[in-house]
Residue frames as a rotation matrix with the C-alpha (Angstrom) as fourth column:
MET 1
0.532 -0.499 -0.684 -3.91
-0.363 -0.864 0.348 -15.28
-0.765 0.064 -0.641 7.85
ALA 2
-0.417 -0.811 0.411 -1.91
0.017 0.446 0.895 -17.71
-0.909 0.380 -0.172 5.69
GLN 3
-0.127 0.450 0.884 -4.55
0.920 0.387 -0.065 -17.56
-0.371 0.805 -0.463 2.94
LEU 4
0.624 0.414 -0.663 -4.68
0.233 -0.908 -0.348 -13.77
-0.746 0.063 -0.663 2.67
ARG 5
0.188 -0.488 0.852 -3.55
0.977 0.008 -0.211 -12.41
0.096 0.873 0.479 -0.68
PRO 6
-0.806 -0.590 -0.042 -2.09
0.592 -0.804 -0.063 -8.93
0.003 -0.076 0.997 -1.28
GLY 7
-0.520 0.677 0.521 -5.47
-0.054 -0.634 0.771 -7.47
0.853 0.373 0.366 -2.17
ASP 8
0.450 0.676 -0.584 -7.00
0.531 0.324 0.783 -8.91
0.718 -0.662 -0.213 1.00
LEU 9
-0.103 -0.600 -0.794 -4.22
0.988 -0.154 -0.011 -7.41
-0.115 -0.785 0.608 3.14
ALA 10
-0.925 -0.187 0.331 -4.59
0.267 -0.939 0.217 -4.03
0.270 0.289 0.918 1.45
ASP 11
-0.079 0.978 0.194 -8.37
0.065 -0.189 0.980 -4.18
0.995 0.090 -0.048 2.01
CYS 12
0.382 0.149 -0.912 -7.82
0.870 0.275 0.410 -4.90
0.312 -0.950 -0.025 5.71
ALA 13
-0.608 -0.692 -0.390 -5.48
0.774 -0.627 -0.093 -1.91
-0.180 -0.358 0.916 5.99
TRP 14
-0.738 0.414 0.532 -8.01
0.035 -0.764 0.644 0.32
0.673 0.494 0.550 4.23
ALA 15
0.295 0.922 -0.251 -10.80
0.311 0.156 0.937 -0.85
0.903 -0.355 -0.241 6.55
PHE 16
0.066 -0.347 -0.935 -8.67
0.997 0.051 0.052 -0.35
0.030 -0.936 0.350 9.67
ALA 17
-0.884 -0.465 0.044 -7.86
0.466 -0.884 0.015 3.20
0.032 0.034 0.999 8.62
HIS 18
-0.528 0.744 0.409 -11.46
-0.121 -0.543 0.831 4.11
0.840 0.390 0.377 7.82
LEU 19
0.513 0.742 -0.432 -12.80
0.303 0.315 0.900 2.54
0.803 -0.592 -0.064 11.01
ARG 20
0.081 -0.632 0.771 -9.85
-0.757 -0.542 -0.365 3.80
0.649 -0.554 -0.522 13.08
TYR 21
0.961 0.275 0.003 -9.50
-0.233 0.808 0.541 0.23
0.146 -0.521 0.841 14.29
GLN 22
0.019 -0.980 0.200 -6.31
-0.992 -0.044 -0.121 -0.79
0.127 -0.196 -0.972 16.07
PRO 23
0.603 0.195 -0.774 -5.64
-0.252 0.967 0.048 -4.50
0.757 0.166 0.632 15.48
SER 24
0.952 -0.227 0.204 -4.09
-0.129 0.307 0.943 -6.59
-0.277 -0.924 0.263 18.25
GLU 25
0.151 -0.981 -0.125 -0.33
-0.892 -0.190 0.410 -7.04
-0.426 0.050 -0.903 18.50
PRO 26
-0.288 -0.256 0.923 -0.57
0.043 0.959 0.279 -10.76
-0.957 0.120 -0.265 17.63
TRP 27
0.687 0.575 0.444 -2.58
0.494 0.077 -0.866 -9.85
-0.532 0.814 -0.231 14.50
GLU 28
0.810 -0.428 -0.401 0.00
-0.549 -0.792 -0.266 -7.22
-0.204 0.436 -0.877 13.56
ARG 29
-0.171 -0.919 0.355 2.89
-0.645 0.376 0.665 -9.70
-0.744 -0.116 -0.658 13.98
ASP 30
-0.086 0.212 0.973 1.12
0.447 0.881 -0.152 -12.31
-0.890 0.422 -0.170 11.85
ALA 31
0.885 0.462 0.052 0.24
0.274 -0.429 -0.861 -9.71
-0.376 0.776 -0.506 9.21
VAL 32
0.438 -0.810 -0.390 3.84
-0.792 -0.553 0.260 -8.48
-0.426 0.195 -0.883 9.01
ARG 33
-0.434 -0.587 0.683 4.96
-0.214 0.804 0.555 -12.07
-0.875 0.095 -0.475 8.39
ARG 34
0.222 0.610 0.761 2.25
0.639 0.498 -0.586 -12.63
-0.736 0.616 -0.280 5.77
VAL 35
0.926 0.071 -0.370 2.95
-0.179 -0.783 -0.596 -9.38
-0.332 0.619 -0.712 3.95
GLY 36
0.046 -0.995 -0.089 6.65
-0.774 -0.092 0.626 -10.27
-0.631 0.040 -0.775 3.94
ALA 37
-0.354 -0.146 0.924 5.84
0.186 0.957 0.222 -13.62
-0.917 0.250 -0.312 2.34
VAL 38
0.228 0.557 0.799 3.75
0.907 0.178 -0.382 -12.10
-0.355 0.811 -0.464 -0.48
LEU 39
0.176 -0.179 -0.968 5.40
0.101 -0.975 0.199 -8.68
-0.979 -0.133 -0.153 -0.80
PRO 40
-0.828 -0.548 -0.116 6.61
-0.041 -0.148 0.988 -9.27
-0.559 0.823 0.100 -4.38
ASP 41
-0.599 0.663 0.449 3.02
0.799 0.461 0.387 -10.00
0.049 0.591 -0.805 -5.44
PHE 42
0.094 0.637 -0.765 1.62
0.572 -0.663 -0.482 -6.60
-0.815 -0.392 -0.427 -4.41
THR 43
0.267 0.014 0.964 0.75
0.838 -0.497 -0.225 -4.08
0.475 0.868 -0.144 -7.09
PRO 44
-0.788 -0.564 0.247 1.98
0.395 -0.771 -0.499 -0.55
0.472 -0.295 0.831 -6.42
GLN 45
-0.204 0.795 0.571 -1.59
-0.488 -0.588 0.645 0.51
0.849 -0.147 0.508 -5.65
GLN 46
0.659 0.448 -0.605 -2.13
0.221 0.653 0.725 -2.33
0.719 -0.611 0.331 -3.17
LEU 47
-0.126 -0.803 -0.583 1.16
0.925 0.118 -0.362 -1.55
0.360 -0.585 0.727 -1.47
GLY 48
-0.758 -0.106 0.643 0.32
0.031 -0.991 -0.127 2.14
0.651 -0.076 0.755 -1.31
VAL 49
0.276 0.929 0.245 -3.04
-0.424 -0.111 0.899 1.39
0.862 -0.352 0.364 0.30
LEU 50
0.530 -0.152 -0.835 -1.34
0.627 0.733 0.265 -0.98
0.571 -0.664 0.483 2.74
LEU 51
-0.557 -0.821 -0.129 1.26
0.728 -0.407 -0.552 1.61
0.401 -0.401 0.824 3.76
TRP 52
-0.566 0.416 0.712 -1.35
-0.321 -0.906 0.274 4.35
0.759 -0.073 0.647 4.09
GLY 53
0.489 0.851 -0.191 -3.70
-0.192 0.318 0.928 2.17
0.851 -0.418 0.319 6.11
TRP 54
0.299 -0.449 -0.842 -1.02
0.836 0.549 0.004 0.96
0.460 -0.705 0.540 8.48
ARG 55
-0.767 -0.621 0.160 0.34
0.491 -0.730 -0.475 4.45
0.412 -0.286 0.865 9.04
SER 56
-0.255 0.766 0.590 -3.17
-0.289 -0.643 0.709 5.79
0.923 0.010 0.385 9.59
VAL 57
0.828 0.559 -0.046 -3.61
-0.153 0.304 0.941 3.60
0.540 -0.772 0.337 12.66
GLN 58
0.395 -0.778 0.488 0.00
-0.911 -0.402 0.095 4.03
0.122 -0.482 -0.867 13.80
LEU 59
0.911 -0.202 0.360 1.14
0.128 0.967 0.218 0.49
-0.392 -0.153 0.907 13.02
HIS 60
0.036 -0.980 -0.196 4.84
-0.347 -0.196 0.917 -0.02
-0.937 0.035 -0.347 12.36
VAL 61
0.968 0.172 -0.185 5.66
-0.222 0.227 -0.948 -0.17
-0.121 0.959 0.257 8.66
PRO 62
0.428 -0.860 0.279 8.84
0.486 0.479 0.731 -2.18
-0.762 -0.177 0.623 8.06
ASP 63
-0.030 -0.566 -0.824 11.52
-0.483 -0.713 0.508 -0.39
-0.875 0.413 -0.252 6.04
ARG 64
-0.806 -0.315 0.501 11.50
0.206 0.644 0.737 -3.23
-0.555 0.697 -0.454 3.49
TRP 65
0.105 0.918 0.382 7.89
0.883 0.090 -0.460 -2.43
-0.457 0.386 -0.801 2.52
GLN 66
0.656 0.110 -0.747 8.78
-0.026 -0.985 -0.169 1.20
-0.754 0.130 -0.643 1.97
ASP 67
-0.406 -0.884 -0.231 11.82
-0.399 -0.056 0.915 0.21
-0.822 0.464 -0.330 -0.11
VAL 68
-0.618 0.255 0.744 9.70
0.653 0.693 0.305 -2.05
-0.438 0.674 -0.594 -2.32
PHE 69
0.508 0.859 -0.067 7.11
0.700 -0.457 -0.548 0.71
-0.501 0.232 -0.834 -2.77
ALA 70
0.331 -0.470 -0.818 9.82
-0.358 -0.865 0.352 3.22
-0.873 0.176 -0.454 -3.67
ALA 71
-0.741 -0.633 0.223 11.25
-0.082 0.414 0.907 0.82
-0.666 0.654 -0.359 -6.27
ALA 72
-0.250 0.741 0.623 7.79
0.901 0.413 -0.129 0.18
-0.353 0.530 -0.771 -7.73
SER 73
0.640 0.477 -0.602 7.15
0.314 -0.878 -0.363 3.91
-0.701 0.043 -0.712 -7.83
ASP 74
-0.168 -0.807 -0.567 10.41
-0.442 -0.453 0.775 4.52
-0.881 0.380 -0.280 -9.66
ALA 75
-0.792 -0.109 0.601 9.53
0.384 0.677 0.628 1.84
-0.475 0.728 -0.494 -12.20
LEU 76
0.211 0.945 0.252 6.09
0.898 -0.086 -0.431 3.36
-0.386 0.317 -0.866 -12.81
LEU 77
0.529 -0.079 -0.845 7.57
-0.092 -0.995 0.036 6.83
-0.844 0.058 -0.533 -13.20
ALA 78
-0.562 -0.818 -0.119 10.12
-0.275 0.050 0.960 5.53
-0.780 0.572 -0.253 -15.68
ALA 79
-0.698 0.374 0.611 7.29
0.680 0.614 0.401 3.95
-0.225 0.695 -0.682 -17.66
GLY 80
-0.924 0.303 0.232 5.29
-0.177 -0.878 0.445 7.16
0.339 0.370 0.865 -17.57
GLN 81
-0.211 0.887 -0.410 2.43
0.517 0.457 0.724 5.73
0.830 -0.059 -0.555 -15.51
ARG 82
-0.914 -0.197 0.354 1.90
-0.129 -0.687 -0.715 8.68
0.384 -0.700 0.603 -13.15
ARG 83
-0.075 0.980 0.184 -1.83
-0.702 -0.183 0.688 8.03
0.708 -0.078 0.702 -12.91
ASP 84
0.300 0.160 -0.940 -1.26
0.346 0.900 0.264 4.80
0.889 -0.404 0.215 -10.91
LEU 85
-0.600 -0.599 -0.530 0.75
0.721 -0.119 -0.683 6.63
0.346 -0.792 0.503 -8.28
ALA 86
-0.771 0.412 0.486 -1.76
-0.434 -0.898 0.074 9.47
0.467 -0.154 0.871 -8.19
ALA 87
0.152 0.904 -0.399 -4.46
-0.219 0.424 0.879 6.94
0.964 -0.046 0.262 -7.33
VAL 88
0.372 -0.067 -0.926 -2.69
0.789 0.548 0.277 6.10
0.489 -0.834 0.257 -4.06
GLY 89
0.983 0.180 -0.039 -1.78
0.175 -0.846 0.504 9.69
0.057 -0.502 -0.863 -3.27
VAL 90
0.256 -0.961 -0.109 1.96
0.802 0.149 0.578 9.43
-0.539 -0.235 0.809 -3.90
LEU 91
-0.871 -0.476 0.122 1.93
0.451 -0.676 0.582 11.98
-0.195 0.562 0.804 -6.72
PRO 92
-0.319 0.794 -0.517 -0.62
-0.372 -0.606 -0.703 14.59
-0.872 -0.032 0.489 -7.73
ALA 93
0.330 0.532 0.780 -2.98
0.562 0.553 -0.615 13.57
-0.759 0.641 -0.116 -10.50
PRO 94
-0.702 -0.593 0.395 -1.80
0.657 -0.324 0.680 14.59
-0.275 0.737 0.617 -13.97
ALA 95
-0.515 0.486 -0.705 -3.35
-0.351 -0.871 -0.344 17.75
-0.782 0.070 0.620 -15.36
SER 96
0.329 0.724 0.607 -6.20
0.442 0.450 -0.776 17.22
-0.835 0.523 -0.171 -17.77
ASN 97
-0.753 -0.638 0.159 -5.28
0.388 -0.236 0.891 17.68
-0.531 0.733 0.425 -21.43
SER 98
-0.033 0.821 0.570 -8.78
0.999 0.010 0.043 18.69
0.030 0.571 -0.821 -22.46
ALA 99
-0.874 -0.216 0.435 -9.31
0.276 -0.958 0.079 22.27
0.399 0.189 0.897 -23.59
ALA 100
-0.425 0.745 -0.515 -11.86
0.709 -0.079 -0.700 24.23
-0.562 -0.663 -0.495 -21.59
């Protein structure tokens, strides 16, 4: 667990959600500690996948993770990067600018 990087943790959450796999309580405790240690290194997309995956299998999502995701979302919105948040389902995808 100590070697898992943010992308690895997000991938685990994605796999758990898709497989409807409920990890053990010891695994969940260790993962919460590991995520807490590397939380600043997550991209908004990785954090969004992590939150979605954990919620999908009814794991507890600490408030701190949600606060960090909200702050990252605000920063992306301020920078006009809506597409990144759309990729993780936080905002709808921007309308296409192409003429039909």
